[in-house]
Short mmCIF file of the C-alpha atoms (twelve columns), coordinates in Angstrom:
data_MODEL
# 
_entry.id   MODEL 
# 
loop_
_atom_site.group_PDB 
_atom_site.id 
_atom_site.type_symbol 
_atom_site.label_atom_id 
_atom_site.label_alt_id 
_atom_site.label_comp_id 
_atom_site.label_asym_id 
_atom_site.label_seq_id 
_atom_site.Cartn_x 
_atom_site.Cartn_y 
_atom_site.Cartn_z 
_atom_site.pdbx_PDB_model_num 
ATOM 1   C CA . UNK A 1   -239.798 24.442  -95.839  1 
ATOM 2   C CA . UNK A 2   -243.136 23.564  -97.189  1 
ATOM 3   C CA . UNK A 3   -243.820 21.295  -100.088 1 
ATOM 4   C CA . UNK A 4   -246.412 22.022  -102.711 1 
ATOM 5   C CA . UNK A 5   -248.108 19.363  -104.748 1 
ATOM 6   C CA . UNK A 6   -250.078 19.749  -107.918 1 
ATOM 7   C CA . UNK A 7   -252.965 17.309  -108.330 1 
ATOM 8   C CA . UNK A 8   -255.258 17.038  -111.294 1 
ATOM 9   C CA . UNK A 9   -258.987 16.864  -110.471 1 
ATOM 10  C CA . UNK A 10  -260.346 13.298  -110.444 1 
ATOM 11  C CA . UNK A 11  -256.981 11.621  -110.033 1 
ATOM 12  C CA . UNK A 12  -257.256 10.970  -106.293 1 
ATOM 13  C CA . UNK A 13  -259.105 7.808   -105.370 1 
ATOM 14  C CA . UNK A 14  -260.271 7.396   -101.807 1 
ATOM 15  C CA . UNK A 15  -260.102 3.887   -100.351 1 
ATOM 16  C CA . UNK A 16  -262.912 3.621   -97.805  1 
ATOM 17  C CA . UNK A 17  -262.213 0.009   -96.888  1 
ATOM 18  C CA . UNK A 18  -259.701 1.037   -94.253  1 
ATOM 19  C CA . UNK A 19  -259.934 3.586   -91.492  1 
ATOM 20  C CA . UNK A 20  -256.942 5.350   -90.117  1 
ATOM 21  C CA . UNK A 21  -256.712 5.317   -86.348  1 
ATOM 22  C CA . UNK A 22  -253.649 7.225   -85.320  1 
ATOM 23  C CA . UNK A 23  -250.893 5.658   -87.398  1 
ATOM 24  C CA . UNK A 24  -252.515 2.226   -87.834  1 
ATOM 25  C CA . UNK A 25  -255.192 1.363   -90.384  1 
ATOM 26  C CA . UNK A 26  -258.123 -0.929  -89.490  1 
ATOM 27  C CA . UNK A 27  -260.525 -2.577  -91.946  1 
ATOM 28  C CA . UNK A 28  -264.046 -1.155  -91.864  1 
ATOM 29  C CA . UNK A 29  -266.801 -3.774  -91.476  1 
ATOM 30  C CA . UNK A 30  -269.814 -3.369  -93.735  1 
ATOM 31  C CA . UNK A 31  -272.679 -1.776  -91.839  1 
ATOM 32  C CA . UNK A 32  -275.638 -3.985  -91.019  1 
ATOM 33  C CA . UNK A 33  -279.009 -2.686  -89.994  1 
ATOM 34  C CA . UNK A 34  -279.651 -4.942  -87.021  1 
ATOM 35  C CA . UNK A 35  -277.482 -7.447  -85.270  1 
ATOM 36  C CA . UNK A 36  -279.276 -9.754  -82.816  1 
ATOM 37  C CA . UNK A 37  -277.738 -12.057 -80.313  1 
ATOM 38  C CA . UNK A 38  -279.295 -15.392 -79.496  1 
ATOM 39  C CA . UNK A 39  -280.958 -13.865 -76.447  1 
ATOM 40  C CA . UNK A 40  -282.328 -11.012 -78.569  1 
ATOM 41  C CA . UNK A 41  -283.837 -13.467 -81.074  1 
ATOM 42  C CA . UNK A 42  -285.511 -15.382 -78.243  1 
ATOM 43  C CA . UNK A 43  -286.986 -12.175 -76.809  1 
ATOM 44  C CA . UNK A 44  -288.158 -10.974 -80.232  1 
ATOM 45  C CA . UNK A 45  -289.749 -14.346 -81.057  1 
ATOM 46  C CA . UNK A 46  -291.496 -14.433 -77.682  1 
ATOM 47  C CA . UNK A 47  -292.889 -10.936 -78.153  1 
ATOM 48  C CA . UNK A 48  -294.124 -11.818 -81.644  1 
ATOM 49  C CA . UNK A 49  -295.787 -15.054 -80.491  1 
ATOM 50  C CA . UNK A 50  -297.400 -13.597 -77.368  1 
ATOM 51  C CA . UNK A 51  -300.518 -12.159 -79.125  1 
ATOM 52  C CA . UNK A 52  -301.115 -15.485 -80.871  1 
ATOM 53  C CA . UNK A 53  -300.911 -17.415 -77.622  1 
ATOM 54  C CA . UNK A 54  -303.186 -14.977 -75.793  1 
ATOM 55  C CA . UNK A 55  -305.696 -15.091 -78.660  1 
ATOM 56  C CA . UNK A 56  -305.729 -18.892 -78.602  1 
ATOM 57  C CA . UNK A 57  -306.289 -18.926 -74.852  1 
ATOM 58  C CA . UNK A 58  -309.137 -16.409 -75.169  1 
ATOM 59  C CA . UNK A 59  -310.834 -18.487 -77.871  1 
ATOM 60  C CA . UNK A 60  -310.420 -21.674 -75.853  1 
ATOM 61  C CA . UNK A 61  -311.841 -20.084 -72.707  1 
ATOM 62  C CA . UNK A 62  -314.697 -18.403 -74.566  1 
ATOM 63  C CA . UNK A 63  -315.531 -21.580 -76.463  1 
ATOM 64  C CA . UNK A 64  -315.798 -23.505 -73.209  1 
ATOM 65  C CA . UNK A 65  -318.140 -20.899 -71.753  1 
ATOM 66  C CA . UNK A 66  -320.338 -20.956 -74.841  1 
ATOM 67  C CA . UNK A 67  -320.538 -24.741 -74.750  1 
ATOM 68  C CA . UNK A 68  -321.402 -24.715 -71.063  1 
ATOM 69  C CA . UNK A 69  -324.099 -22.087 -71.599  1 
ATOM 70  C CA . UNK A 70  -325.556 -24.043 -74.499  1 
ATOM 71  C CA . UNK A 71  -325.876 -27.261 -72.500  1 
ATOM 72  C CA . UNK A 72  -327.366 -25.589 -69.440  1 
ATOM 73  C CA . UNK A 73  -330.341 -24.212 -71.363  1 
ATOM 74  C CA . UNK A 74  -331.148 -27.561 -72.985  1 
ATOM 75  C CA . UNK A 75  -333.047 -29.908 -70.751  1 
ATOM 76  C CA . UNK A 76  -332.300 -33.589 -70.807  1 
ATOM 77  C CA . UNK A 77  -334.968 -35.328 -72.845  1 
ATOM 78  C CA . UNK A 78  -336.189 -38.747 -71.869  1 
ATOM 79  C CA . UNK A 79  -337.269 -40.700 -74.912  1 
ATOM 80  C CA . UNK A 80  -339.852 -43.389 -75.175  1 
ATOM 81  C CA . UNK A 81  -338.685 -46.401 -77.169  1 
ATOM 82  C CA . UNK A 82  -340.645 -48.792 -79.337  1 
ATOM 83  C CA . UNK A 83  -339.616 -52.049 -80.991  1 
ATOM 84  C CA . UNK A 84  -340.676 -52.472 -84.606  1 
ATOM 85  C CA . UNK A 85  -342.842 -55.540 -85.124  1 
ATOM 86  C CA . UNK A 86  -342.900 -57.776 -88.183  1 
ATOM 87  C CA . UNK A 87  -344.752 -56.127 -91.074  1 
ATOM 88  C CA . UNK A 88  -344.890 -52.711 -89.349  1 
ATOM 89  C CA . UNK A 89  -343.809 -49.630 -91.294  1 
ATOM 90  C CA . UNK A 90  -342.914 -46.139 -90.155  1 
ATOM 91  C CA . UNK A 91  -346.185 -44.902 -91.666  1 
ATOM 92  C CA . UNK A 92  -348.231 -47.210 -89.430  1 
ATOM 93  C CA . UNK A 93  -346.052 -46.307 -86.448  1 
ATOM 94  C CA . UNK A 94  -346.521 -42.575 -87.116  1 
ATOM 95  C CA . UNK A 95  -350.309 -42.977 -87.370  1 
ATOM 96  C CA . UNK A 96  -350.456 -44.939 -84.121  1 
ATOM 97  C CA . UNK A 97  -348.354 -42.548 -81.982  1 
ATOM 98  C CA . UNK A 98  -349.715 -39.261 -83.410  1 
ATOM 99  C CA . UNK A 99  -353.078 -39.781 -85.123  1 
ATOM 100 C CA . UNK A 100 -353.826 -36.038 -85.390  1 
ATOM 101 C CA . UNK A 101 -350.434 -35.125 -86.913  1 
ATOM 102 C CA . UNK A 102 -349.312 -35.408 -90.518  1 
ATOM 103 C CA . UNK A 103 -347.573 -38.834 -90.719  1 
ATOM 104 C CA . UNK A 104 -344.862 -37.414 -93.032  1 
ATOM 105 C CA . UNK A 105 -343.764 -34.954 -90.340  1 
ATOM 106 C CA . UNK A 106 -343.759 -37.647 -87.668  1 
ATOM 107 C CA . UNK A 107 -341.751 -39.998 -89.911  1 
ATOM 108 C CA . UNK A 108 -339.217 -37.230 -90.636  1 
ATOM 109 C CA . UNK A 109 -338.832 -36.594 -86.892  1 
ATOM 110 C CA . UNK A 110 -338.313 -40.309 -86.156  1 
ATOM 111 C CA . UNK A 111 -335.767 -40.652 -88.974  1 
ATOM 112 C CA . UNK A 112 -333.841 -37.579 -87.764  1 
ATOM 113 C CA . UNK A 113 -333.937 -38.578 -84.107  1 
ATOM 114 C CA . UNK A 114 -332.703 -42.113 -84.773  1 
ATOM 115 C CA . UNK A 115 -330.288 -41.027 -87.533  1 
ATOM 116 C CA . UNK A 116 -331.690 -43.546 -89.981  1 
ATOM 117 C CA . UNK A 117 -330.283 -43.695 -93.518  1 
ATOM 118 C CA . UNK A 118 -333.779 -44.198 -94.957  1 
ATOM 119 C CA . UNK A 119 -337.342 -44.703 -93.799  1 
ATOM 120 C CA . UNK A 120 -337.056 -48.497 -94.058  1 
ATOM 121 C CA . UNK A 121 -337.123 -50.332 -90.731  1 
ATOM 122 C CA . UNK A 122 -336.466 -53.958 -89.783  1 
ATOM 123 C CA . UNK A 123 -338.492 -56.139 -87.394  1 
ATOM 124 C CA . UNK A 124 -336.967 -56.048 -83.909  1 
ATOM 125 C CA . UNK A 125 -335.366 -52.636 -84.490  1 
ATOM 126 C CA . UNK A 126 -335.609 -50.349 -81.448  1 
ATOM 127 C CA . UNK A 127 -336.533 -46.747 -82.215  1 
ATOM 128 C CA . UNK A 128 -336.650 -43.671 -80.011  1 
ATOM 129 C CA . UNK A 129 -339.857 -41.664 -80.343  1 
ATOM 130 C CA . UNK A 130 -339.808 -37.859 -80.289  1 
ATOM 131 C CA . UNK A 131 -341.031 -36.382 -76.995  1 
ATOM 132 C CA . UNK A 132 -343.493 -34.145 -78.851  1 
ATOM 133 C CA . UNK A 133 -345.725 -37.112 -79.747  1 
# 
């Protein structure tokens, strides 16, 4: 004997929160896109950080080469030193060490070489003279 059922459209609701396996029903877990274990996170982090580390190493190695090349082409300069006497100015000093040069250029070179804050000098001050003069 077969039974017949009459069902109106839209009256059947489907519950998708459980899945029927044989006779038992099991709850269905919500689907996630990616599930990583601790080991997977470590591997993914390492792979993401690898280009940054390699780039840093390349910059560090290249920077060292550039610095070494820059110092090899520059020769060590030996400077002549002079001690400023009482009443002596940089103008007088510039005229005495380079009489054929413009004293303003010589003074600018002395100030730059000795890293002076101004062109004022004190008696007893020791100054390096540019090798060009």
